[in-house]
TIVO-2410 file (N, C-alpha, C; in nm, 3 decimals):
# residues 148
REC num residu      c1      c2      c3 atome chaine
REC   1      M   0.075  -0.119  -0.025     N      A
REC   1      M  -0.015  -0.012   0.009    CA      A
REC   1      M   0.083   0.127  -0.007     C      A
REC   2      T   0.050   0.210  -0.100     N      A
REC   2      T   0.106   0.362  -0.094    CA      A
REC   2      T   0.128   0.441  -0.004     C      A
REC   3      R   0.229   0.529   0.050     N      A
REC   3      R   0.203   0.638   0.174    CA      A
REC   3      R   0.056   0.660   0.123     C      A
REC   4      V   0.022   0.746  -0.048     N      A
REC   4      V  -0.088   0.832  -0.029    CA      A
REC   4      V  -0.183   0.743   0.033     C      A
REC   5      K  -0.213   0.626   0.009     N      A
REC   5      K  -0.327   0.548   0.059    CA      A
REC   5      K  -0.361   0.519   0.162     C      A
REC   6      R  -0.249   0.497   0.268     N      A
REC   6      R  -0.222   0.469   0.381    CA      A
REC   6      R  -0.273   0.650   0.437     C      A
REC   7      M  -0.268   0.752   0.381     N      A
REC   7      M  -0.269   0.895   0.475    CA      A
REC   7      M  -0.414   0.890   0.420     C      A
REC   8      Q  -0.482   0.868   0.326     N      A
REC   8      Q  -0.662   0.891   0.305    CA      A
REC   8      Q  -0.710   0.913   0.415     C      A
REC   9      P  -0.755   0.826   0.543     N      A
REC   9      P  -0.770   0.820   0.654    CA      A
REC   9      P  -0.759   0.950   0.741     C      A
REC  10      V  -0.636   0.985   0.687     N      A
REC  10      V  -0.555   1.136   0.802    CA      A
REC  10      V  -0.647   1.217   0.652     C      A
REC  11      V  -0.622   1.221   0.599     N      A
REC  11      V  -0.723   1.325   0.504    CA      A
REC  11      V  -0.855   1.341   0.510     C      A
REC  12      R  -0.876   1.232   0.520     N      A
REC  12      R  -1.041   1.273   0.531    CA      A
REC  12      R  -1.119   1.312   0.654     C      A
REC  13      A  -0.988   1.267   0.803     N      A
REC  13      A  -1.028   1.314   0.895    CA      A
REC  13      A  -1.020   1.463   0.893     C      A
REC  14      V  -0.894   1.555   0.879     N      A
REC  14      V  -0.912   1.637   0.866    CA      A
REC  14      V  -0.986   1.751   0.779     C      A
REC  15      S  -1.020   1.686   0.651     N      A
REC  15      S  -1.136   1.745   0.595    CA      A
REC  15      S  -1.244   1.765   0.669     C      A
REC  16      H  -1.282   1.651   0.755     N      A
REC  16      H  -1.422   1.663   0.843    CA      A
REC  16      H  -1.400   1.734   0.930     C      A
REC  17      E  -1.287   1.732   1.010     N      A
REC  17      E  -1.261   1.802   1.095    CA      A
REC  17      E  -1.276   2.010   1.037     C      A
REC  18      E  -1.240   1.971   0.939     N      A
REC  18      E  -1.250   2.127   0.877    CA      A
REC  18      E  -1.400   2.180   0.849     C      A
REC  19      D  -1.489   2.076   0.781     N      A
REC  19      D  -1.581   2.113   0.753    CA      A
REC  19      D  -1.677   2.131   0.869     C      A
REC  20      E  -1.661   2.068   0.995     N      A
REC  20      E  -1.731   2.097   1.112    CA      A
REC  20      E  -1.693   2.195   1.170     C      A
REC  21      R  -1.554   2.268   1.177     N      A
REC  21      R  -1.530   2.410   1.264    CA      A
REC  21      R  -1.608   2.507   1.146     C      A
REC  22      A  -1.589   2.480   1.031     N      A
REC  22      A  -1.693   2.591   0.907    CA      A
REC  22      A  -1.821   2.588   0.933     C      A
REC  23      A  -1.886   2.484   0.960     N      A
REC  23      A  -2.061   2.470   1.007    CA      A
REC  23      A  -2.047   2.556   1.138     C      A
REC  24      A  -1.922   2.531   1.236     N      A
REC  24      A  -1.997   2.584   1.387    CA      A
REC  24      A  -1.935   2.755   1.363     C      A
REC  25      L  -1.855   2.767   1.291     N      A
REC  25      L  -1.809   2.950   1.250    CA      A
REC  25      L  -1.930   3.001   1.190     C      A
REC  26      A  -2.025   2.921   1.061     N      A
REC  26      A  -2.123   2.971   1.020    CA      A
REC  26      A  -2.244   3.003   1.126     C      A
REC  27      Q  -2.287   2.906   1.225     N      A
REC  27      Q  -2.364   2.929   1.326    CA      A
REC  27      Q  -2.371   3.003   1.380     C      A
REC  28      T  -2.232   3.048   1.434     N      A
REC  28      T  -2.220   3.191   1.562    CA      A
REC  28      T  -2.205   3.315   1.469     C      A
REC  29      D  -2.191   3.293   1.314     N      A
REC  29      D  -2.173   3.397   1.268    CA      A
REC  29      D  -2.299   3.432   1.283     C      A
REC  30      R  -2.428   3.379   1.205     N      A
REC  30      R  -2.569   3.371   1.235    CA      A
REC  30      R  -2.627   3.419   1.376     C      A
REC  31      L  -2.564   3.360   1.470     N      A
REC  31      L  -2.571   3.403   1.595    CA      A
REC  31      L  -2.560   3.547   1.628     C      A
REC  32      V  -2.427   3.593   1.581     N      A
REC  32      V  -2.398   3.727   1.601    CA      A
REC  32      V  -2.489   3.836   1.576     C      A
REC  33      H  -2.547   3.798   1.433     N      A
REC  33      H  -2.611   3.868   1.314    CA      A
REC  33      H  -2.771   3.871   1.395     C      A
REC  34      D  -2.820   3.793   1.421     N      A
REC  34      D  -2.914   3.806   1.510    CA      A
REC  34      D  -2.933   3.856   1.618     C      A
REC  35      A  -2.823   3.865   1.702     N      A
REC  35      A  -2.805   3.938   1.812    CA      A
REC  35      A  -2.786   4.074   1.798     C      A
REC  36      E  -2.715   4.125   1.684     N      A
REC  36      E  -2.676   4.261   1.671    CA      A
REC  36      E  -2.799   4.327   1.587     C      A
REC  37      R  -2.912   4.234   1.533     N      A
REC  37      R  -3.020   4.278   1.524    CA      A
REC  37      R  -3.158   4.328   1.566     C      A
REC  38      R  -3.108   4.234   1.687     N      A
REC  38      R  -3.206   4.233   1.863    CA      A
REC  38      R  -3.184   4.358   1.872     C      A
REC  39      L  -3.021   4.393   1.885     N      A
REC  39      L  -2.962   4.537   1.961    CA      A
REC  39      L  -3.026   4.624   1.869     C      A
REC  40      A  -3.015   4.611   1.779     N      A
REC  40      A  -3.088   4.760   1.667    CA      A
REC  40      A  -3.242   4.775   1.701     C      A
REC  41      D  -3.300   4.680   1.723     N      A
REC  41      D  -3.477   4.647   1.712    CA      A
REC  41      D  -3.437   4.731   1.863     C      A
REC  42      L  -3.413   4.723   1.965     N      A
REC  42      L  -3.414   4.779   2.097    CA      A
REC  42      L  -3.370   4.874   2.078     C      A
REC  43      E  -3.282   4.963   2.035     N      A
REC  43      E  -3.236   5.085   1.986    CA      A
REC  43      E  -3.332   5.139   1.950     C      A
REC  44      A  -3.372   5.096   1.835     N      A
REC  44      A  -3.454   5.201   1.744    CA      A
REC  44      A  -3.624   5.207   1.824     C      A
REC  45      Y  -3.650   5.116   1.892     N      A
REC  45      Y  -3.768   5.114   1.965    CA      A
REC  45      Y  -3.742   5.225   2.051     C      A
REC  46      R  -3.615   5.205   2.125     N      A
REC  46      R  -3.611   5.306   2.221    CA      A
REC  46      R  -3.648   5.442   2.212     C      A
REC  47      A  -3.529   5.456   2.059     N      A
REC  47      A  -3.560   5.593   1.997    CA      A
REC  47      A  -3.687   5.655   1.975     C      A
REC  48      E  -3.818   5.549   1.965     N      A
REC  48      E  -3.892   5.605   1.902    CA      A
REC  48      E  -3.983   5.637   1.987     C      A
REC  49      Y  -3.939   5.568   2.088     N      A
REC  49      Y  -4.044   5.553   2.271    CA      A
REC  49      Y  -3.990   5.684   2.321     C      A
REC  50      A  -3.892   5.737   2.308     N      A
REC  50      A  -3.778   5.868   2.370    CA      A
REC  50      A  -3.853   5.992   2.248     C      A
REC  51      D  -3.897   5.983   2.146     N      A
REC  51      D  -3.995   6.089   2.056    CA      A
REC  51      D  -4.107   6.059   2.113     C      A
REC  52      G  -4.168   5.981   2.165     N      A
REC  52      G  -4.293   5.977   2.192    CA      A
REC  52      G  -4.282   6.079   2.302     C      A
REC  53      L  -4.183   6.033   2.382     N      A
REC  53      L  -4.214   6.111   2.524    CA      A
REC  53      L  -4.215   6.273   2.506     C      A
REC  54      G  -4.112   6.299   2.380     N      A
REC  54      G  -4.094   6.446   2.393    CA      A
REC  54      G  -4.211   6.481   2.309     C      A
REC  55      R  -4.297   6.446   2.276     N      A
REC  55      R  -4.454   6.471   2.197    CA      A
REC  55      R  -4.562   6.462   2.313     C      A
REC  56      R  -4.549   6.392   2.423     N      A
REC  56      R  -4.631   6.358   2.544    CA      A
REC  56      R  -4.612   6.499   2.600     C      A
REC  57      I  -4.471   6.540   2.603     N      A
REC  57      I  -4.452   6.671   2.726    CA      A
REC  57      I  -4.485   6.799   2.662     C      A
REC  58      A  -4.472   6.764   2.520     N      A
REC  58      A  -4.500   6.894   2.469    CA      A
REC  58      A  -4.640   6.920   2.453     C      A
REC  59      G  -4.722   6.801   2.433     N      A
REC  59      G  -4.850   6.810   2.456    CA      A
REC  59      G  -4.936   6.786   2.609     C      A
REC  60      G  -4.853   6.780   2.731     N      A
REC  60      G  -4.863   6.819   2.844    CA      A
REC  60      G  -4.902   6.610   2.892     C      A
REC  61      I  -4.823   6.591   2.994     N      A
REC  61      I  -4.832   6.467   3.068    CA      A
REC  61      I  -4.822   6.509   3.217     C      A
REC  62      S  -4.881   6.375   3.298     N      A
REC  62      S  -4.903   6.377   3.412    CA      A
REC  62      S  -4.768   6.400   3.439     C      A
REC  63      A  -4.742   6.376   3.599     N      A
REC  63      A  -4.639   6.343   3.677    CA      A
REC  63      A  -4.564   6.202   3.687     C      A
REC  64      T  -4.753   6.117   3.650     N      A
REC  64      T  -4.722   5.978   3.684    CA      A
REC  64      T  -4.680   5.936   3.567     C      A
REC  65      G  -4.777   5.993   3.431     N      A
REC  65      G  -4.736   5.896   3.308    CA      A
REC  65      G  -4.557   5.977   3.284     C      A
REC  66      L  -4.521   6.059   3.308     N      A
REC  66      L  -4.398   6.123   3.289    CA      A
REC  66      L  -4.291   6.008   3.420     C      A
REC  67      R  -4.338   5.959   3.483     N      A
REC  67      R  -4.274   5.859   3.563    CA      A
REC  67      R  -4.261   5.741   3.513     C      A
REC  68      D  -4.378   5.709   3.443     N      A
REC  68      D  -4.373   5.560   3.394    CA      A
REC  68      D  -4.323   5.550   3.261     C      A
REC  69      Y  -4.331   5.692   3.206     N      A
REC  69      Y  -4.266   5.683   3.052    CA      A
REC  69      Y  -4.097   5.650   3.092     C      A
REC  70      Q  -4.057   5.749   3.198     N      A
REC  70      Q  -3.901   5.745   3.245    CA      A
REC  70      Q  -3.880   5.614   3.272     C      A
REC  71      A  -3.941   5.507   3.347     N      A
REC  71      A  -3.918   5.419   3.369    CA      A
REC  71      A  -3.912   5.326   3.266     C      A
REC  72      F  -3.998   5.288   3.182     N      A
REC  72      F  -3.969   5.221   3.115    CA      A
REC  72      F  -3.849   5.240   3.006     C      A
REC  73      L  -3.831   5.384   2.946     N      A
REC  73      L  -3.719   5.394   2.941    CA      A
REC  73      L  -3.578   5.333   2.954     C      A
REC  74      A  -3.619   5.360   3.082     N      A
REC  74      A  -3.455   5.295   3.209    CA      A
REC  74      A  -3.466   5.137   3.147     C      A
REC  75      R  -3.578   5.094   3.171     N      A
REC  75      R  -3.596   4.929   3.127    CA      A
REC  75      R  -3.568   4.863   3.010     C      A
REC  76      L  -3.562   4.962   2.923     N      A
REC  76      L  -3.548   4.929   2.801    CA      A
REC  76      L  -3.376   5.000   2.790     C      A
REC  77      G  -3.329   5.057   2.856     N      A
REC  77      G  -3.192   5.074   2.823    CA      A
REC  77      G  -3.098   4.952   2.887     C      A
REC  78      Q  -3.185   4.901   3.042     N      A
REC  78      Q  -3.133   4.760   3.071    CA      A
REC  78      Q  -3.099   4.675   2.943     C      A
REC  79      A  -3.242   4.675   2.922     N      A
REC  79      A  -3.245   4.555   2.790    CA      A
REC  79      A  -3.107   4.578   2.722     C      A
REC  80      I  -3.108   4.729   2.629     N      A
REC  80      I  -3.036   4.761   2.574    CA      A
REC  80      I  -2.853   4.684   2.627     C      A
REC  81      E  -2.819   4.734   2.745     N      A
REC  81      E  -2.711   4.682   2.794    CA      A
REC  81      E  -2.701   4.528   2.819     C      A
REC  82      A  -2.807   4.469   2.844     N      A
REC  82      A  -2.800   4.331   2.819    CA      A
REC  82      A  -2.783   4.275   2.686     C      A
REC  83      Q  -2.832   4.343   2.619     N      A
REC  83      Q  -2.839   4.281   2.450    CA      A
REC  83      Q  -2.696   4.293   2.420     C      A
REC  84      A  -2.658   4.398   2.415     N      A
REC  84      A  -2.538   4.449   2.415    CA      A
REC  84      A  -2.419   4.353   2.467     C      A
REC  85      A  -2.435   4.342   2.593     N      A
REC  85      A  -2.346   4.216   2.641    CA      A
REC  85      A  -2.384   4.079   2.573     C      A
REC  86      I  -2.450   4.038   2.545     N      A
REC  86      I  -2.476   3.958   2.469    CA      A
REC  86      I  -2.398   3.918   2.304     C      A
REC  87      V  -2.444   4.047   2.254     N      A
REC  87      V  -2.362   4.101   2.105    CA      A
REC  87      V  -2.215   4.074   2.137     C      A
REC  88      A  -2.155   4.112   2.252     N      A
REC  88      A  -2.020   4.126   2.253    CA      A
REC  88      A  -1.951   3.981   2.269     C      A
REC  89      D  -2.015   3.916   2.382     N      A
REC  89      D  -2.039   3.741   2.387    CA      A
REC  89      D  -2.039   3.686   2.249     C      A
REC  90      T  -2.108   3.705   2.190     N      A
REC  90      T  -2.121   3.581   2.018    CA      A
REC  90      T  -2.007   3.663   1.970     C      A
REC  91      R  -1.996   3.795   1.991     N      A
REC  91      R  -1.847   3.821   1.886    CA      A
REC  91      R  -1.755   3.742   1.923     C      A
REC  92      R  -1.696   3.735   2.044     N      A
REC  92      R  -1.623   3.692   2.128    CA      A
REC  92      R  -1.615   3.504   2.091     C      A
REC  93      T  -1.745   3.492   2.083     N      A
REC  93      T  -1.745   3.338   2.071    CA      A
REC  93      T  -1.676   3.293   1.915     C      A
REC  94      R  -1.730   3.366   1.823     N      A
REC  94      R  -1.730   3.383   1.661    CA      A
REC  94      R  -1.608   3.382   1.632     C      A
REC  95      G  -1.500   3.462   1.732     N      A
REC  95      G  -1.350   3.503   1.726    CA      A
REC  95      G  -1.280   3.367   1.714     C      A
REC  96      R  -1.321   3.270   1.851     N      A
REC  96      R  -1.255   3.150   1.883    CA      A
REC  96      R  -1.310   3.075   1.782     C      A
REC  97      A  -1.436   3.045   1.731     N      A
REC  97      A  -1.444   2.951   1.612    CA      A
REC  97      A  -1.380   2.988   1.520     C      A
REC  98      Y  -1.373   3.106   1.446     N      A
REC  98      Y  -1.276   3.159   1.331    CA      A
REC  98      Y  -1.160   3.103   1.365     C      A
REC  99      E  -1.108   3.087   1.459     N      A
REC  99      E  -0.937   3.093   1.512    CA      A
REC  99      E  -0.954   2.885   1.479     C      A
REC 100      E  -1.062   2.876   1.560     N      A
REC 100      E  -1.039   2.682   1.501    CA      A
REC 100      E  -1.057   2.621   1.367     C      A
REC 101      W  -1.144   2.693   1.332     N      A
REC 101      W  -1.195   2.666   1.174    CA      A
REC 101      W  -1.049   2.741   1.116     C      A
REC 102      R  -0.955   2.834   1.117     N      A
REC 102      R  -0.866   2.879   1.040    CA      A
REC 102      R  -0.711   2.762   1.078     C      A
REC 103      R  -0.731   2.728   1.196     N      A
REC 103      R  -0.636   2.602   1.255    CA      A
REC 103      R  -0.655   2.498   1.166     C      A
REC 104      A  -0.769   2.461   1.179     N      A
REC 104      A  -0.822   2.313   1.108    CA      A
REC 104      A  -0.811   2.339   0.996     C      A
REC 105      A  -0.835   2.443   0.917     N      A
REC 105      A  -0.820   2.448   0.762    CA      A
REC 105      A  -0.654   2.456   0.736     C      A
REC 106      Q  -0.619   2.501   0.786     N      A
REC 106      Q  -0.435   2.505   0.817    CA      A
REC 106      Q  -0.423   2.332   0.804     C      A
REC 107      R  -0.448   2.295   0.900     N      A
REC 107      R  -0.445   2.121   0.900    CA      A
REC 107      R  -0.457   2.048   0.778     C      A
REC 108      A  -0.564   2.098   0.762     N      A
REC 108      A  -0.625   2.033   0.619    CA      A
REC 108      A  -0.542   2.023   0.496     C      A
REC 109      K  -0.472   2.167   0.488     N      A
REC 109      K  -0.393   2.203   0.369    CA      A
REC 109      K  -0.263   2.179   0.394     C      A
REC 110      S  -0.207   2.183   0.522     N      A
REC 110      S  -0.068   2.054   0.539    CA      A
REC 110      S  -0.082   1.962   0.442     C      A
REC 111      V  -0.172   1.896   0.515     N      A
REC 111      V  -0.172   1.776   0.471    CA      A
REC 111      V  -0.197   1.703   0.380     C      A
REC 112      D  -0.274   1.790   0.280     N      A
REC 112      D  -0.307   1.787   0.143    CA      A
REC 112      D  -0.184   1.831   0.062     C      A
REC 113      H  -0.101   1.930   0.112     N      A
REC 113      H   0.055   1.980   0.094    CA      A
REC 113      H   0.121   1.810   0.061     C      A
REC 114      V   0.139   1.764   0.191     N      A
REC 114      V   0.235   1.642   0.229    CA      A
REC 114      V   0.181   1.551   0.126     C      A
REC 115      V   0.042   1.512   0.080     N      A
REC 115      V  -0.016   1.379   0.005    CA      A
REC 115      V   0.020   1.422  -0.157     C      A
REC 116      E  -0.002   1.582  -0.174     N      A
REC 116      E   0.052   1.585  -0.325    CA      A
REC 116      E   0.207   1.582  -0.332     C      A
REC 117      R   0.274   1.614  -0.273     N      A
REC 117      R   0.445   1.590  -0.256    CA      A
REC 117      R   0.440   1.430  -0.310     C      A
REC 118      W   0.394   1.317  -0.213     N      A
REC 118      W   0.392   1.213  -0.197    CA      A
REC 118      W   0.346   1.140  -0.302     C      A
REC 119      R   0.247   1.201  -0.382     N      A
REC 119      R   0.204   1.158  -0.507    CA      A
REC 119      R   0.297   1.193  -0.612     C      A
REC 120      A   0.370   1.336  -0.628     N      A
REC 120      A   0.478   1.336  -0.708    CA      A
REC 120      A   0.586   1.257  -0.715     C      A
REC 121      E   0.632   1.239  -0.605     N      A
REC 121      E   0.701   1.161  -0.567    CA      A
REC 121      E   0.705   1.002  -0.676     C      A
REC 122      E   0.551   0.949  -0.604     N      A
REC 122      E   0.498   0.835  -0.675    CA      A
REC 122      E   0.475   0.821  -0.796     C      A
REC 123      R   0.453   0.906  -0.873     N      A
REC 123      R   0.422   0.935  -1.017    CA      A
REC 123      R   0.606   0.940  -1.024     C      A
REC 124      A   0.693   1.017  -1.042     N      A
REC 124      A   0.815   1.022  -1.091    CA      A
REC 124      A   0.872   0.883  -1.090     C      A
REC 125      A   0.882   0.835  -0.934     N      A
REC 125      A   0.897   0.669  -0.950    CA      A
REC 125      A   0.842   0.622  -1.023     C      A
REC 126      L   0.727   0.590  -1.028     N      A
REC 126      L   0.666   0.480  -1.169    CA      A
REC 126      L   0.726   0.542  -1.306     C      A
REC 127      E   0.735   0.687  -1.321     N      A
REC 127      E   0.814   0.658  -1.459    CA      A
REC 127      E   0.964   0.646  -1.458     C      A
REC 128      R   1.028   0.689  -1.401     N      A
REC 128      R   1.143   0.622  -1.363    CA      A
REC 128      R   1.118   0.424  -1.369     C      A
REC 129      R   1.078   0.362  -1.321     N      A
REC 129      R   1.044   0.252  -1.313    CA      A
REC 129      R   0.990   0.195  -1.478     C      A
REC 130      E   0.882   0.269  -1.504     N      A
REC 130      E   0.850   0.242  -1.668    CA      A
REC 130      E   0.985   0.284  -1.776     C      A
REC 131      Q   1.041   0.394  -1.761     N      A
REC 131      Q   1.168   0.418  -1.839    CA      A
REC 131      Q   1.272   0.317  -1.812     C      A
REC 132      N   1.264   0.288  -1.687     N      A
REC 132      N   1.373   0.143  -1.687    CA      A
REC 132      N   1.344   0.045  -1.768     C      A
REC 133      E   1.197  -0.047  -1.733     N      A
REC 133      E   1.147  -0.123  -1.829    CA      A
REC 133      E   1.197  -0.107  -1.955     C      A
REC 134      T   1.158  -0.030  -2.023     N      A
REC 134      T   1.117   0.032  -2.174    CA      A
REC 134      T   1.291   0.022  -2.213     C      A
REC 135      D   1.382   0.090  -2.112     N      A
REC 135      D   1.506   0.072  -2.197    CA      A
REC 135      D   1.539  -0.078  -2.177     C      A
REC 136      E   1.540  -0.125  -2.070     N      A
REC 136      E   1.584  -0.309  -2.038    CA      A
REC 136      E   1.502  -0.363  -2.171     C      A
REC 137      R   1.417  -0.333  -2.207     N      A
REC 137      R   1.331  -0.420  -2.348    CA      A
REC 137      R   1.406  -0.376  -2.439     C      A
REC 138      A   1.420  -0.248  -2.468     N      A
REC 138      A   1.530  -0.240  -2.605    CA      A
REC 138      A   1.634  -0.283  -2.586     C      A
REC 139      R   1.695  -0.283  -2.476     N      A
REC 139      R   1.866  -0.362  -2.460    CA      A
REC 139      R   1.845  -0.494  -2.507     C      A
REC 140      Q   1.711  -0.540  -2.460     N      A
REC 140      Q   1.704  -0.723  -2.460    CA      A
REC 140      Q   1.704  -0.739  -2.617     C      A
REC 141      L   1.632  -0.625  -2.647     N      A
REC 141      L   1.600  -0.636  -2.812    CA      A
REC 141      L   1.701  -0.658  -2.882     C      A
REC 142      H   1.781  -0.535  -2.852     N      A
REC 142      H   1.924  -0.453  -2.946    CA      A
REC 142      H   1.956  -0.619  -2.941     C      A
REC 143      H   2.019  -0.685  -2.821     N      A
REC 143      H   2.067  -0.778  -2.798    CA      A
REC 143      H   2.070  -0.877  -2.877     C      A
REC 144      L   1.911  -0.897  -2.915     N      A
REC 144      L   1.880  -1.063  -2.968    CA      A
REC 144      L   1.865  -1.012  -3.102     C      A
REC 145      R   1.878  -0.861  -3.141     N      A
REC 145      R   1.860  -0.867  -3.280    CA      A
REC 145      R   2.084  -0.840  -3.359     C      A
REC 146      S   2.105  -0.810  -3.232     N      A
REC 146      S   2.268  -0.833  -3.239    CA      A
REC 146      S   2.348  -0.997  -3.275     C      A
REC 147      N   2.267  -1.066  -3.190     N      A
REC 147      N   2.349  -1.215  -3.210    CA      A
REC 147      N   2.277  -1.268  -3.301     C      A
REC 148      R   2.211  -1.211  -3.385     N      A
REC 148      R   2.135  -1.334  -3.481    CA      A
REC 148      R   2.209  -1.341  -3.617     C      A
***
């Protein structure tokens, strides 16, 4: 069995590992985008709500109504802070997933490079053997013809 054939399980394993890491990276990327979208939605809602407060104040609002608006804006602020922390956490997770994928891809590339080099060596050895066999046949044919 050639070195290249013996290496095939390793090639499959590192390729599978790279595929798994790429899928994990794609999943974390989706989580980041979802978290960022939720954060943007919360910020837009807070901006709309704050604009509504400005209009209510201009139109006249009771002290209780103002307190309720301010309390709700404070809760929105807390929700935004919590969502911003989730965004930061998912970005860190994505960064780790990217590094894991990058290392797996580098391993797969290195193994592929070794296998390709071995294939080239095997092709060269086969060509040398075939050339030697052709040369030997030609010598034998020449020897037979010259002995007649």
